[in-house]
C-alpha positions as CSV (number, residue, x, y, z in Angstrom):
1,M,7.2,28.9,1.0
2,K,9.4,26.6,-1.0
3,T,8.4,25.5,-4.5
4,I,7.8,21.8,-5.0
5,H,7.5,20.1,-8.4
6,C,5.7,17.1,-9.8
7,R,7.7,14.0,-9.7
8,Y,6.5,12.9,-13.1
9,C,6.2,16.0,-15.3
10,G,8.2,18.6,-13.3
11,S,5.4,21.2,-13.1
12,E,5.1,23.4,-10.0
13,L,2.6,21.9,-7.5
14,T,0.1,24.4,-6.1
15,Q,-3.2,22.5,-6.1
16,N,-4.3,21.0,-2.8
17,F,-5.8,17.5,-2.7
18,I,-5.8,17.0,1.1
19,N,-3.9,18.3,4.0
20,L,-3.9,15.9,7.0
21,G,-1.7,18.0,9.2
22,M,1.6,16.9,10.8
23,S,2.1,13.2,11.2
24,P,5.0,10.8,12.1
25,L,6.2,8.2,9.6
26,S,3.5,5.6,9.7
27,N,5.9,2.6,10.1
28,S,8.2,4.2,12.6
29,Y,7.1,2.1,15.6
30,L,8.6,3.0,18.9
31,N,10.1,1.0,21.8
32,A,9.6,1.9,25.5
33,E,12.6,4.1,25.6
34,Q,11.7,6.1,22.5
35,I,8.2,7.1,23.6
36,N,9.8,9.5,26.1
37,K,11.9,11.2,23.4
38,K,11.1,13.8,20.8
39,E,9.4,12.3,17.7
40,S,9.8,13.6,14.1
41,F,6.5,14.8,12.5
42,Y,6.2,15.8,8.9
43,P,3.5,17.5,6.9
44,L,1.0,15.0,5.4
45,H,0.0,17.4,2.6
46,V,-1.0,15.9,-0.7
47,F,-1.1,17.8,-4.0
48,V,-2.5,17.1,-7.4
49,C,-0.5,18.3,-10.4
50,D,-2.7,20.5,-12.5
51,N,-0.7,19.6,-15.6
52,C,-0.6,15.8,-15.5
53,L,-3.1,15.0,-12.6
54,L,-0.6,12.9,-10.6
55,V,-1.7,13.0,-6.9
56,Q,1.5,13.1,-4.8
57,L,3.2,13.8,-1.5
58,E,6.4,15.7,-1.2
59,E,9.4,13.5,-0.3
60,F,10.4,14.3,3.3
61,E,12.2,11.2,4.2
62,S,14.3,9.1,1.8
63,P,13.2,5.6,0.9
64,Q,16.5,4.4,2.5
65,N,15.3,5.7,5.9
66,I,11.8,4.3,5.4
67,F,12.4,0.9,3.9
68,T,15.8,-0.4,4.9
69,N,14.5,-2.0,8.1
70,Y,10.8,-2.5,7.5
71,A,8.0,-3.7,9.8
72,Y,5.7,-5.0,7.2
73,F,5.8,-8.8,6.5
74,S,3.3,-9.8,3.8
75,S,3.0,-13.4,4.9
76,Y,1.0,-12.5,8.1
77,S,-2.1,-12.0,6.1
78,K,-3.9,-15.2,5.0
79,T,-6.0,-13.2,2.5
80,W,-2.8,-11.8,0.9
81,L,-1.2,-15.2,0.6
82,E,-4.3,-16.5,-1.2
83,H,-4.2,-13.5,-3.5
84,A,-0.6,-14.2,-4.4
85,Q,-1.2,-17.9,-5.0
86,E,-4.2,-17.2,-7.3
87,Y,-2.1,-14.6,-9.2
88,V,0.8,-17.2,-9.8
89,N,-1.6,-19.8,-11.1
90,M,-3.4,-17.4,-13.3
91,M,-0.2,-16.0,-14.8
92,I,1.2,-19.5,-15.6
93,T,-2.1,-20.5,-17.3
94,R,-2.4,-17.3,-19.2
95,F,1.2,-16.7,-20.4
96,G,2.7,-20.2,-20.1
97,F,5.6,-19.4,-17.8
98,D,7.7,-22.5,-17.1
99,E,11.2,-23.8,-16.1
100,K,12.7,-21.8,-19.0
101,S,11.2,-18.5,-17.9
102,Q,12.7,-15.9,-15.5
103,V,10.4,-14.2,-13.0
104,I,11.7,-11.2,-11.2
105,E,9.7,-9.4,-8.4
106,I,10.4,-5.9,-7.3
107,A,9.8,-5.3,-3.5
108,S,9.5,-9.1,-3.0
109,N,9.2,-8.7,0.8
110,D,9.4,-12.0,2.7
111,G,8.9,-14.2,-0.4
112,Y,5.1,-14.3,0.1
113,L,4.6,-14.6,-3.7
114,L,7.7,-16.0,-5.3
115,Q,7.4,-19.1,-3.1
116,Y,4.5,-20.2,-5.3
117,F,6.5,-19.8,-8.5
118,K,9.4,-21.7,-6.8
119,E,7.0,-24.6,-6.1
120,K,6.4,-24.8,-9.9
121,K,10.2,-24.9,-10.5
122,I,10.1,-21.6,-12.3
123,P,13.4,-19.6,-11.9
124,I,12.8,-16.6,-9.6
125,L,14.6,-13.6,-8.2
126,G,13.5,-11.1,-5.6
127,I,14.6,-7.5,-5.3
128,E,14.0,-6.2,-1.8
129,P,15.6,-3.2,-0.1
130,A,14.6,-4.2,3.5
131,V,17.3,-6.6,4.6
132,N,15.3,-7.8,7.7
133,V,12.4,-8.8,5.5
134,G,14.5,-10.2,2.5
135,E,16.4,-12.4,4.8
136,V,13.2,-14.2,5.7
137,A,12.7,-14.9,2.0
138,E,16.2,-16.2,1.6
139,K,15.5,-18.7,4.4
140,K,12.7,-20.0,2.2
141,G,15.2,-20.6,-0.6
142,I,14.2,-17.5,-2.6
143,P,17.3,-15.8,-4.1
144,T,17.1,-12.1,-3.2
145,I,19.2,-9.0,-3.9
146,F,19.1,-6.2,-1.4
147,K,18.6,-3.1,-3.5
148,F,16.2,-0.3,-4.4
149,F,15.0,-0.7,-8.0
150,G,15.7,1.8,-10.7
151,T,17.7,2.1,-13.9
152,E,21.0,1.4,-12.1
153,T,19.8,-2.0,-10.6
154,A,18.2,-2.9,-13.9
155,K,21.4,-2.3,-15.8
156,E,23.4,-4.3,-13.3
157,L,21.1,-7.3,-13.7
158,V,21.2,-7.0,-17.5
159,S,25.0,-7.0,-17.4
160,L,24.7,-10.3,-15.4
161,D,22.5,-11.7,-18.2
162,K,19.3,-11.5,-16.1
163,K,16.3,-10.2,-17.9
164,A,12.6,-10.9,-17.0
165,D,9.9,-12.8,-18.9
166,L,7.7,-11.7,-16.1
167,L,8.6,-8.5,-14.1
168,L,6.1,-7.8,-11.3
169,G,5.6,-5.4,-8.4
170,N,2.8,-5.4,-5.9
171,N,2.2,-2.2,-4.0
172,V,5.6,-0.8,-4.9
173,L,4.8,1.8,-7.6
174,A,3.3,4.2,-4.9
175,H,6.4,3.9,-2.8
176,V,8.8,5.3,-5.4
177,P,9.9,8.9,-5.2
178,N,11.8,8.8,-8.5
179,L,9.0,7.5,-10.7
180,N,10.6,8.1,-14.1
181,D,13.8,6.3,-13.1
182,F,11.7,3.3,-11.8
183,V,9.6,3.0,-15.0
184,K,12.7,3.4,-17.2
185,G,14.2,0.5,-15.2
186,L,11.2,-1.7,-16.0
187,K,11.8,-1.1,-19.7
188,I,15.5,-2.0,-19.4
189,L,14.9,-5.2,-17.4
190,L,12.1,-6.6,-19.5
191,K,12.8,-9.2,-22.3
192,P,11.5,-8.3,-25.8
193,N,8.3,-10.5,-25.4
194,G,8.2,-10.1,-21.6
195,V,5.2,-9.0,-19.4
196,I,5.1,-6.5,-16.6
197,T,2.4,-6.5,-14.0
198,M,2.0,-3.9,-11.4
199,E,-0.6,-3.7,-8.6
200,F,-1.4,-0.5,-6.8
201,P,-4.4,1.1,-4.9
202,H,-6.8,2.8,-7.3
203,L,-7.2,6.6,-6.7
204,L,-10.8,6.4,-7.9
205,K,-11.6,4.1,-4.9
206,L,-9.6,6.2,-2.5
207,I,-11.8,9.2,-3.4
208,Q,-15.1,7.3,-3.7
209,Q,-14.6,5.3,-0.4
210,K,-13.0,8.2,1.6
211,Q,-9.9,6.1,2.2
212,F,-7.8,9.0,3.5
213,D,-6.0,6.7,5.9
214,T,-4.2,5.1,3.0
215,I,-2.3,8.3,2.6
216,Y,1.1,8.3,4.5
217,H,4.6,9.3,3.9
218,E,5.7,5.9,2.5
219,H,3.2,6.4,-0.3
220,F,4.7,9.1,-2.5
221,S,2.1,8.8,-5.3
222,Y,-1.6,7.9,-5.8
223,F,-2.6,6.7,-9.2
224,S,-5.6,6.8,-11.5
225,F,-5.4,4.6,-14.6
226,L,-5.3,7.6,-16.9
227,V,-2.1,8.8,-15.2
228,V,-0.4,5.4,-15.0
229,Q,-1.1,4.8,-18.7
230,K,0.5,8.2,-19.6
231,I,3.6,7.5,-17.4
232,F,4.2,4.1,-18.9
233,A,3.6,5.3,-22.5
234,S,6.2,8.1,-22.0
235,H,8.8,5.3,-21.4
236,Q,7.7,3.3,-24.4
237,L,5.7,0.8,-22.4
238,T,2.2,0.0,-23.5
239,I,-0.5,-1.2,-21.0
240,F,-2.4,-3.9,-22.8
241,D,-4.7,-5.1,-20.1
242,V,-6.0,-4.0,-16.7
243,E,-8.1,-5.6,-13.9
244,E,-9.9,-4.1,-11.0
245,I,-9.1,-6.2,-8.0
246,P,-10.4,-6.0,-4.4
247,T,-7.1,-5.8,-2.5
248,H,-6.3,-2.8,-0.3
249,G,-9.9,-1.5,-0.6
250,G,-9.7,-1.5,-4.4
251,S,-6.6,-1.8,-6.6
252,L,-5.7,-2.0,-10.2
253,R,-3.5,-4.7,-11.8
254,V,-2.0,-3.4,-15.0
255,Y,-0.3,-5.6,-17.7
256,A,2.4,-3.9,-19.7
257,K,4.7,-4.8,-22.7
258,H,7.3,-3.1,-24.8
259,E,5.6,-0.6,-27.2
260,E,7.1,-2.5,-30.2
261,N,5.9,-5.9,-29.0
262,Q,2.9,-6.9,-31.2
263,K,2.4,-10.3,-29.5
264,F,-0.3,-9.1,-27.0
265,K,-3.5,-7.4,-28.2
266,I,-5.0,-4.5,-26.3
267,S,-7.9,-5.7,-24.1
268,E,-11.3,-4.0,-24.1
269,N,-10.9,-3.6,-20.3
270,I,-8.7,-0.6,-21.1
271,A,-11.5,1.4,-22.8
272,K,-14.0,0.3,-20.1
273,L,-11.9,1.6,-17.3
274,I,-11.0,4.9,-19.1
275,K,-14.8,5.4,-19.6
276,K,-15.4,4.7,-15.9
277,E,-12.8,7.2,-14.8
278,H,-14.0,9.9,-17.1
279,E,-17.6,9.4,-15.9
280,F,-16.4,9.7,-12.3
281,G,-14.5,12.9,-13.3
282,I,-11.0,11.8,-12.5
283,D,-9.8,14.1,-15.2
284,K,-11.5,17.2,-13.6
285,M,-9.9,19.3,-10.9
286,E,-13.3,19.6,-9.1
287,V,-13.1,15.9,-7.9
288,Y,-9.8,16.6,-6.2
289,S,-10.6,20.0,-4.7
290,N,-13.7,18.6,-2.9
291,F,-11.9,15.8,-1.1
292,Q,-10.6,17.9,1.8
293,K,-14.2,18.9,2.8
294,T,-15.5,15.4,2.5
295,I,-12.8,14.1,4.9
296,E,-13.2,16.8,7.4
297,L,-16.9,15.8,7.7
298,L,-15.9,12.1,8.2
299,K,-13.3,13.2,10.9
300,Q,-16.2,14.9,12.8
301,Q,-18.2,11.7,12.6
302,I,-15.3,9.6,13.8
303,C,-14.4,11.9,16.7
304,K,-18.1,12.1,17.8
305,F,-18.2,8.2,18.0
306,F,-15.1,8.0,20.1
307,S,-16.2,10.7,22.5
308,T,-19.6,8.9,22.9
309,I,-17.8,5.7,23.8
310,K,-15.6,7.5,26.4
311,N,-18.6,9.3,27.9
312,E,-20.4,6.0,28.3
313,N,-17.3,4.5,30.0
314,K,-17.1,1.7,27.4
315,T,-13.7,0.3,26.5
316,I,-12.3,0.1,23.0
317,V,-9.1,-1.5,21.7
318,G,-7.6,-1.8,18.2
319,Y,-6.9,-4.7,16.0
320,G,-3.8,-4.3,13.9
321,A,-0.9,-1.9,13.6
322,P,-1.0,-1.0,9.9
323,A,0.4,2.2,8.4
324,K,-3.1,3.3,7.5
325,G,-4.2,3.0,11.2
326,N,-1.5,5.5,12.2
327,T,-2.7,8.1,9.7
328,L,-6.3,7.7,11.0
329,L,-5.4,7.9,14.7
330,N,-3.0,10.8,14.3
331,Y,-5.3,12.8,12.0
332,C,-8.3,12.3,14.4
333,K,-6.1,12.8,17.5
334,I,-7.1,9.5,19.0
335,G,-4.5,8.4,21.6
336,N,-3.9,5.9,24.3
337,D,-6.4,7.7,26.6
338,V,-9.2,6.4,24.3
339,I,-7.8,3.2,22.8
340,N,-6.2,1.2,25.6
341,Y,-4.0,-0.9,23.2
342,T,-4.0,-2.6,19.8
343,V,-3.1,-6.2,19.0
344,D,-1.1,-7.5,16.0
345,K,-0.2,-11.0,14.7
346,N,3.2,-9.8,13.6
347,P,5.6,-10.5,16.5
348,Y,8.0,-7.9,15.0
349,K,5.5,-5.2,16.1
350,Q,4.4,-6.7,19.5
351,G,5.9,-4.8,22.5
352,L,6.3,-1.6,20.5
353,F,4.1,1.5,20.4
354,L,2.3,3.2,17.6
355,P,4.0,6.4,16.3
356,G,2.5,9.6,17.5
357,T,-0.3,8.1,19.6
358,H,1.9,5.8,21.7
359,I,-0.8,3.1,21.8
360,P,0.9,-0.2,22.9
361,I,0.9,-3.1,20.5
362,L,0.2,-6.4,22.2
363,D,-0.5,-10.0,21.5
364,L,-4.0,-11.1,20.3
365,E,-4.7,-13.0,23.6
366,K,-4.9,-9.7,25.5
367,I,-8.4,-9.3,24.0
368,R,-9.6,-12.4,25.8
369,V,-8.2,-11.2,29.1
370,T,-9.6,-7.6,29.0
371,K,-12.9,-8.3,27.2
372,P,-13.3,-4.9,25.6
373,D,-16.8,-3.5,24.5
374,Y,-15.5,-2.6,21.0
375,V,-12.6,-3.6,18.7
376,L,-11.7,-1.0,16.1
377,I,-10.4,-2.8,13.0
378,L,-7.6,-0.6,11.7
379,P,-6.8,-2.8,8.5
380,W,-10.5,-2.5,7.4
381,N,-9.5,-4.1,4.0
382,L,-9.1,-7.4,6.0
383,K,-12.3,-7.0,8.0
384,D,-13.8,-10.4,7.2
385,E,-10.6,-12.3,8.0
386,I,-10.2,-10.4,11.3
387,I,-13.9,-10.8,12.4
388,Q,-13.5,-14.6,11.8
389,Q,-10.3,-14.7,13.7
390,I,-11.5,-13.0,16.9
391,N,-15.2,-13.8,16.6
392,F,-14.9,-14.8,20.3
393,I,-15.5,-11.2,21.4
394,R,-19.2,-11.8,20.8
395,E,-19.2,-14.2,23.8
396,W,-19.3,-11.1,26.1
397,G,-21.2,-8.9,23.7
398,G,-18.2,-7.2,22.1
399,K,-18.7,-5.4,18.8
400,F,-16.5,-4.7,15.8
401,V,-16.1,-1.2,14.5
402,T,-14.8,0.2,11.2
403,V,-14.7,3.9,10.4
404,I,-13.9,4.0,6.6
405,P,-15.9,5.1,4.6
406,E,-18.1,5.8,7.6
407,V,-18.5,4.7,11.2
408,R,-20.0,1.2,11.2
409,I,-20.7,-1.1,14.1
410,H,-20.7,-4.8,13.2
411,L,-22.8,-6.6,15.7
């Protein structure tokens, strides 16, 4: 068996966190022709480094192959847009960003967030590797460069006299295979008194809430606060504040500055969160080694629910085609013989098929036509928004289902 090493500290990885078997890339949606061809499956095996405690997947597919033509458009979620707008208003109030500031977003997607800084006449720049998504941002008048971020891109921008007063990245830290190069790039691109904010799913919540479906090949790393603090500090960046936020089932937003910058004081939120993580045992290997068993029990519960539905001749369809849904369906081996179809608001996904399971992705209206008994909400983090959106299923006695952290029927 080949040796794999920690992407942060370089130690050999031997300790299992969870093995979800073989799975296709979760955003590799298929067209009608492709479903009859051989698909690529990769091990979805997550390790925890017993030296630095970074939870991570081996890199099987390069980011270039995963993210260059991307199916995820942030602007299709109303909840996410509201989150972005609140963030922009809060950052302007707290740090006083104005027409003289430079805001740079890494993985700026379709301009879902920078559009709100643009409205305030604050200079912006997006860095986005997926051309198909970035072009949508450019149509909104958001200047975008099509590159992956790291030291090379940071140095190029600095040579063009572009440095950031605010450097932000939402849900990008987990997507980076070369973690040290990425964080080093943040240091290079940040102005002396600048602020970095990064948002990423919190490992503590993943374990606590059994969110195994948030594990997929595009997510190379899974972070506790203790580990992120250590990584940033090793690149002379100090995290001076942290917030626990509800997005993606529970995320952290960290605020970082240059180590030598004395302008921002260290918030008491840091000590509180460290205490919380220690109390949970995030620094103890036991927490990691128990996760496999916990998820195997949940899988049994999920499979039992689906076989009951099938035996009762009830119909079930999906809502959404998120990456997390593909992990769930492939791990639990739930295919198109059980779930007739799923629906998605994103026209980019409609007419395609989910990887591995080959469940067709259709338009929302299909639900009104077929009147299923159950709708499985795959992006469970948007449950309330989705229930509101297709509440009409209750007209014929339809019910909503979520299966994380346990099987729940929402009447």
